[in-house]
C-alpha positions in Angstrom: 31.7 -31.6 15.2 31.7 -29.3 12.1 29.2 -26.5 12.3 29.3 -25.4 8.6 26.7 -23.9 6.5 23.6 -26.1 5.8 21.8 -26.0 2.6 18.5 -24.2 2.7 15.4 -26.5 2.8 14.3 -29.4 5.0 16.3 -32.0 6.7 16.7 -34.0 3.6 18.2 -31.0 1.6 17.2 -28.3 -0.5 13.5 -27.9 -1.5 13.3 -28.0 -5.2 11.5 -25.0 -6.9 8.6 -25.7 -9.3 9.4 -25.2 -12.9 5.9 -24.2 -13.9 3.3 -21.8 -12.4 1.2 -23.5 -9.8 -2.0 -23.3 -12.0 -0.3 -25.2 -14.9 1.3 -27.7 -12.5 -2.1 -28.3 -10.9 -3.7 -29.1 -14.3 -6.2 -26.2 -14.1 -4.8 -24.5 -17.2 -5.7 -26.7 -20.2 -5.5 -24.6 -23.2 -2.5 -25.0 -25.1 -0.7 -22.1 -26.8 1.2 -23.3 -29.9 3.4 -21.4 -32.4 3.0 -22.7 -35.9 5.8 -23.0 -38.4 4.6 -19.7 -40.0 4.9 -18.0 -36.5 1.1 -17.9 -36.0 0.2 -18.1 -32.3 -2.7 -20.5 -32.1 -4.6 -21.8 -28.9 -5.9 -25.4 -28.8 -9.0 -26.1 -26.6 -9.3 -29.7 -25.1 -11.3 -32.0 -27.3 -10.4 -31.7 -30.9 -7.8 -34.2 -32.3 -5.2 -31.5 -32.7 -5.3 -30.8 -29.0 -3.8 -34.4 -28.2 -1.1 -33.9 -31.0 -0.1 -30.5 -29.8 3.1 -30.1 -27.7 3.7 -27.0 -25.7 7.5 -26.0 -25.9 7.9 -23.3 -23.2 11.5 -22.7 -24.2 10.3 -21.6 -27.8 7.6 -19.2 -26.4 4.6 -21.6 -26.3 2.6 -21.6 -23.2 -0.6 -22.9 -21.4 -3.7 -20.6 -20.8 -6.4 -20.9 -18.2 -9.0 -19.3 -20.4 -9.8 -18.4 -24.0 -10.0 -14.7 -23.1 -6.5 -14.9 -21.5 -5.2 -16.5 -24.7 -6.9 -13.9 -26.9 -5.7 -11.1 -24.7 -2.1 -12.3 -25.1 -2.4 -12.2 -28.8 -3.2 -15.8 -29.7 -6.0 -16.9 -31.9 -8.4 -20.0 -32.4 -7.3 -22.5 -35.1 -8.9 -22.0 -38.4 -11.3 -24.5 -39.9 
């Protein structure tokens, strides 16, 4: 019987690590931080039509926020208009 090294995790193999913070994964952070073509950091609140169209690309620096205050503190602004 081979007594080699086992992969960490459960009996079915390694336990995958989450890709997003638990608050985002759980759906509690719903404010989308989007970077415009001009480089403006704009947060989108749920509701307006732009919210549904807005895609968050974390690889390019975009992110989700749990509060308006958190977005503002991180340097993001509300959309104009």
